[in-house]
DRENDO-1510 file (C-alpha; in Angstrom, 1 decimal, always signed):
<recs>
REC; n; res; u; v; w
REC; 1; MET; +7.0; +147.5; +61.6 .
REC; 2; THR; +8.6; +144.9; +59.4 .
REC; 3; ASP; +5.3; +144.6; +57.7 .
REC; 4; THR; +6.0; +148.1; +56.1 .
REC; 5; LEU; +9.4; +146.8; +54.7 .
REC; 6; GLY; +7.2; +145.5; +51.9 .
REC; 7; LYS; +6.1; +141.9; +51.1 .
REC; 8; ASP; +9.0; +140.7; +49.1 .
REC; 9; LEU; +11.5; +143.1; +51.1 .
REC; 10; PRO; +12.6; +145.2; +48.1 .
REC; 11; HIS; +15.3; +147.1; +49.7 .
REC; 12; LEU; +16.9; +144.0; +51.3 .
REC; 13; SER; +16.7; +142.0; +48.2 .
REC; 14; SER; +18.7; +144.7; +46.0 .
REC; 15; LEU; +21.2; +144.9; +48.8 .
REC; 16; LEU; +21.7; +141.0; +49.1 .
REC; 17; LYS; +22.0; +140.9; +45.1 .
REC; 18; GLN; +24.6; +143.5; +45.3 .
REC; 19; ASN; +26.6; +142.0; +47.8 .
REC; 20; TYR; +26.0; +138.2; +46.7 .
REC; 21; PRO; +25.8; +138.5; +43.1 .
REC; 22; HIS; +26.1; +134.5; +42.4 .
REC; 23; LYS; +23.4; +133.7; +45.3 .
REC; 24; ASN; +19.6; +133.4; +44.8 .
REC; 25; PHE; +17.5; +134.6; +47.5 .
REC; 26; VAL; +13.8; +134.0; +48.7 .
REC; 27; LEU; +12.7; +136.5; +51.1 .
REC; 28; LEU; +9.5; +136.2; +53.1 .
REC; 29; ASN; +8.1; +138.8; +55.1 .
REC; 30; TYR; +6.4; +137.3; +58.1 .
REC; 31; GLY; +5.5; +140.8; +59.6 .
REC; 32; GLN; +2.0; +141.3; +60.4 .
REC; 33; GLY; +1.0; +144.9; +61.5 .
REC; 34; ALA; -0.2; +145.7; +64.8 .
REC; 35; THR; +0.7; +142.3; +66.4 .
REC; 36; ASN; +2.5; +141.7; +69.6 .
REC; 37; ILE; +5.7; +139.4; +70.2 .
REC; 38; ASP; +3.6; +136.4; +71.4 .
REC; 39; GLN; +1.7; +136.7; +68.0 .
REC; 40; GLY; +5.1; +136.7; +66.5 .
REC; 41; LEU; +6.3; +133.4; +68.6 .
REC; 42; TYR; +2.9; +132.0; +67.2 .
REC; 43; ARG; +3.7; +132.5; +63.5 .
REC; 44; LEU; +6.6; +130.3; +63.8 .
REC; 45; THR; +4.7; +127.1; +64.7 .
REC; 46; HIS; +1.0; +127.8; +63.2 .
REC; 47; PRO; -0.3; +128.8; +60.2 .
REC; 48; THR; -1.8; +132.5; +60.0 .
REC; 49; LYS; -3.8; +134.8; +57.7 .
REC; 50; TYR; -2.8; +138.4; +57.0 .
REC; 51; LEU; -4.3; +140.8; +54.4 .
REC; 52; ASP; -6.2; +137.8; +52.7 .
REC; 53; ILE; -2.8; +136.0; +52.4 .
REC; 54; ASP; -2.6; +132.2; +54.1 .
REC; 55; TYR; +0.9; +131.9; +55.5 .
REC; 56; PRO; +2.2; +128.6; +56.7 .
REC; 57; PRO; +4.2; +128.0; +59.8 .
REC; 58; LEU; +7.4; +129.7; +59.3 .
REC; 59; PHE; +9.2; +126.7; +60.6 .
REC; 60; HIS; +7.8; +124.5; +57.8 .
REC; 61; LEU; +9.7; +126.5; +55.1 .
REC; 62; ASN; +13.0; +125.6; +56.8 .
REC; 63; PRO; +14.5; +129.2; +56.6 .
REC; 64; ASP; +18.3; +129.7; +56.3 .
REC; 65; ILE; +18.2; +132.8; +58.4 .
REC; 66; ILE; +15.5; +134.2; +60.4 .
REC; 67; ILE; +15.4; +137.9; +61.5 .
REC; 68; VAL; +13.7; +138.7; +64.7 .
REC; 69; GLU; +12.3; +142.1; +64.8 .
REC; 70; SER; +12.2; +143.9; +68.5 .
REC; 71; PHE; +8.1; +144.3; +68.4 .
REC; 72; ALA; +8.9; +147.4; +70.4 .
REC; 73; TYR; +6.3; +149.5; +68.7 .
REC; 74; ASN; +3.4; +146.9; +69.5 .
REC; 75; HIS; +4.4; +146.7; +73.3 .
REC; 76; TRP; +2.7; +146.1; +76.5 .
REC; 77; GLY; +3.0; +148.7; +79.4 .
REC; 78; GLY; +6.3; +150.3; +80.5 .
REC; 79; GLU; +6.6; +148.8; +83.8 .
REC; 80; LEU; +9.5; +146.3; +84.7 .
REC; 81; ASN; +7.3; +143.2; +84.7 .
REC; 82; ASP; +6.5; +144.0; +81.2 .
REC; 83; LEU; +9.9; +144.3; +79.9 .
REC; 84; ASN; +10.5; +141.3; +81.7 .
REC; 85; ARG; +7.8; +139.5; +80.0 .
REC; 86; HIS; +9.2; +141.0; +76.6 .
REC; 87; TRP; +12.5; +139.4; +77.5 .
REC; 88; LEU; +11.0; +136.2; +78.3 .
REC; 89; ALA; +9.1; +136.0; +75.2 .
REC; 90; LEU; +12.4; +136.6; +73.1 .
REC; 91; VAL; +13.7; +133.8; +74.9 .
REC; 92; LYS; +10.7; +131.6; +73.8 .
REC; 93; ILE; +11.4; +132.6; +70.2 .
REC; 94; VAL; +15.1; +131.9; +70.2 .
REC; 95; ASP; +14.5; +128.6; +72.2 .
REC; 96; ALA; +11.9; +127.6; +69.4 .
REC; 97; ILE; +14.3; +128.3; +66.5 .
REC; 98; LYS; +16.9; +126.4; +68.3 .
REC; 99; ASN; +14.7; +123.4; +69.1 .
REC; 100; TYR; +12.6; +123.2; +66.0 .
REC; 101; SER; +15.0; +124.6; +63.3 .
REC; 102; PRO; +18.6; +124.3; +64.6 .
REC; 103; GLU; +20.5; +124.8; +61.4 .
REC; 104; THR; +18.7; +128.2; +61.1 .
REC; 105; LYS; +20.8; +131.2; +61.8 .
REC; 106; ILE; +19.2; +134.1; +63.7 .
REC; 107; VAL; +19.8; +137.7; +63.3 .
REC; 108; MET; +18.2; +140.1; +66.1 .
REC; 109; LEU; +17.0; +143.5; +64.6 .
REC; 110; ALA; +16.6; +146.6; +66.5 .
REC; 111; THR; +14.5; +149.1; +64.5 .
REC; 112; ILE; +14.7; +152.8; +64.1 .
REC; 113; SER; +13.9; +154.9; +67.1 .
REC; 114; PRO; +10.6; +157.0; +67.3 .
REC; 115; ASN; +10.9; +160.7; +68.0 .
REC; 116; PRO; +8.5; +162.3; +70.6 .
REC; 117; LYS; +7.9; +165.5; +69.0 .
REC; 118; ILE; +6.3; +164.1; +65.9 .
REC; 119; TYR; +5.3; +160.6; +67.1 .
REC; 120; GLY; +2.0; +159.5; +65.2 .
REC; 121; ASP; +1.2; +163.1; +63.7 .
REC; 122; GLY; -1.0; +162.4; +60.7 .
REC; 123; ILE; -2.4; +159.2; +61.8 .
REC; 124; LEU; -2.7; +159.3; +65.8 .
REC; 125; ASN; -2.7; +163.0; +66.6 .
REC; 126; TRP; -2.1; +162.4; +70.2 .
REC; 127; PRO; -1.4; +165.2; +72.6 .
REC; 128; THR; +2.2; +166.1; +73.8 .
REC; 129; ASN; +2.2; +164.2; +76.9 .
REC; 130; ARG; +0.8; +160.9; +75.2 .
REC; 131; LYS; +3.5; +161.0; +72.6 .
REC; 132; TRP; +6.2; +161.3; +75.0 .
REC; 133; ASP; +4.9; +158.4; +77.1 .
REC; 134; ALA; +4.7; +156.2; +74.2 .
REC; 135; VAL; +8.0; +157.1; +72.9 .
REC; 136; ILE; +9.7; +156.5; +76.4 .
REC; 137; THR; +8.0; +153.1; +76.5 .
REC; 138; THR; +8.9; +152.2; +73.1 .
REC; 139; LYS; +12.5; +153.1; +73.5 .
REC; 140; ALA; +12.7; +151.1; +76.5 .
REC; 141; TYR; +11.5; +148.1; +74.8 .
REC; 142; LEU; +14.0; +148.6; +72.1 .
REC; 143; GLN; +17.1; +149.0; +74.5 .
REC; 144; ASN; +15.8; +145.8; +76.4 .
REC; 145; PHE; +15.8; +144.1; +73.2 .
REC; 146; ILE; +19.5; +145.1; +72.4 .
REC; 147; ASN; +20.3; +144.2; +75.8 .
REC; 148; PHE; +18.9; +140.6; +75.5 .
REC; 149; ALA; +20.7; +140.2; +71.9 .
REC; 150; ASN; +24.0; +141.0; +73.3 .
REC; 151; ALA; +23.3; +138.8; +76.5 .
REC; 152; ALA; +22.4; +135.9; +74.5 .
REC; 153; TYR; +25.5; +136.4; +72.2 .
REC; 154; LEU; +23.0; +136.7; +69.0 .
REC; 155; PRO; +24.1; +138.7; +65.8 .
REC; 156; LEU; +22.3; +142.3; +66.2 .
REC; 157; ALA; +21.5; +144.4; +63.3 .
REC; 158; ASP; +21.2; +147.7; +65.0 .
REC; 159; ALA; +19.3; +150.3; +63.4 .
REC; 160; TYR; +18.3; +152.0; +66.5 .
REC; 161; ASN; +21.4; +153.7; +67.5 .
REC; 162; PRO; +22.3; +155.0; +64.2 .
REC; 163; SER; +18.7; +156.5; +63.7 .
REC; 164; LEU; +19.1; +158.9; +66.9 .
REC; 165; ASN; +19.7; +162.5; +66.2 .
REC; 166; GLY; +21.6; +165.0; +68.5 .
REC; 167; ASP; +18.7; +165.0; +71.2 .
REC; 168; GLY; +18.9; +161.2; +71.4 .
REC; 169; HIS; +15.4; +160.5; +69.6 .
REC; 170; GLY; +14.4; +159.2; +66.0 .
REC; 171; ASP; +15.8; +161.6; +63.5 .
REC; 172; PRO; +12.9; +162.5; +61.4 .
REC; 173; LYS; +14.6; +161.7; +58.2 .
REC; 174; PHE; +14.3; +158.0; +59.0 .
REC; 175; ILE; +10.7; +158.2; +59.8 .
REC; 176; ASN; +7.9; +158.4; +57.4 .
REC; 177; PRO; +6.3; +161.9; +57.4 .
REC; 178; THR; +2.8; +160.5; +56.3 .
REC; 179; ASP; +2.3; +158.7; +59.8 .
REC; 180; ASN; +5.4; +159.6; +61.9 .
REC; 181; LEU; +5.5; +156.1; +62.9 .
REC; 182; HIS; +7.0; +153.7; +60.4 .
REC; 183; PRO; +10.4; +154.1; +58.5 .
REC; 184; SER; +10.9; +156.6; +55.6 .
REC; 185; SER; +12.7; +155.2; +52.5 .
REC; 186; GLU; +15.8; +156.4; +54.1 .
REC; 187; GLY; +14.7; +154.7; +57.4 .
REC; 188; LYS; +14.1; +151.5; +55.3 .
REC; 189; LEU; +17.6; +151.6; +53.8 .
REC; 190; LEU; +19.1; +151.9; +57.0 .
REC; 191; ILE; +17.4; +149.0; +58.5 .
REC; 192; THR; +18.1; +146.7; +55.4 .
REC; 193; GLN; +22.1; +148.1; +55.3 .
REC; 194; LYS; +22.3; +147.1; +59.1 .
REC; 195; ILE; +20.9; +143.6; +58.2 .
REC; 196; VAL; +23.4; +143.1; +55.5 .
REC; 197; ASP; +26.2; +144.3; +57.6 .
REC; 198; THR; +25.3; +141.8; +60.3 .
REC; 199; ILE; +25.0; +139.1; +57.8 .
REC; 200; LYS; +28.4; +139.9; +56.5 .
REC; 201; SER; +30.2; +140.5; +59.9 .
REC; 202; PHE; +29.2; +137.2; +61.1 .
REC; 203; ASN; +29.7; +135.4; +57.8 .
REC; 204; LEU; +25.9; +133.7; +57.8 .
REC; 205; ILE; +26.0; +133.4; +54.0 .
REC; 206; LYS; +28.7; +131.2; +52.8 .
</recs>
């Protein structure tokens, strides 16, 4: 999901420049498509290669802020033990950041909600029942992620709740109509606005 925000995160870069005109930013997108949270944890301390680009361990770059996305769209099953595994993986990521890079600030990012009526249309083209099952599970992981961020008292950039429509599902305007999975341009703007709002609210950039 984060991968689709662009290698250089142009929406985020633009908003940061607007809000912090006298600061220079180096933004690195360590999101890699179709990878789960365990693989995200691995990228913190190990080199990886994605789309023919070599990425050093993220900790080697001494980041000032790390944005941790939910990994809700690349989830395991929907059982309680799967959600507990997701929670424990989040604990490991946060602990790793605090232990390996204690000066790094953390922002937790809950991305936009999926919509069961259109989920994956244009790329997956699943039957209705499978779309609903996938959306219910994805939303359970998103809520699990939000619950974790709140329980851990971590700054939360919540694009999930503002992305919901009157039916309680993802508003199609925030979803890319080509694959009905990833954020549309409006969805990307929502996500990046929530990141910047959270950074400002918690005074993470001095």
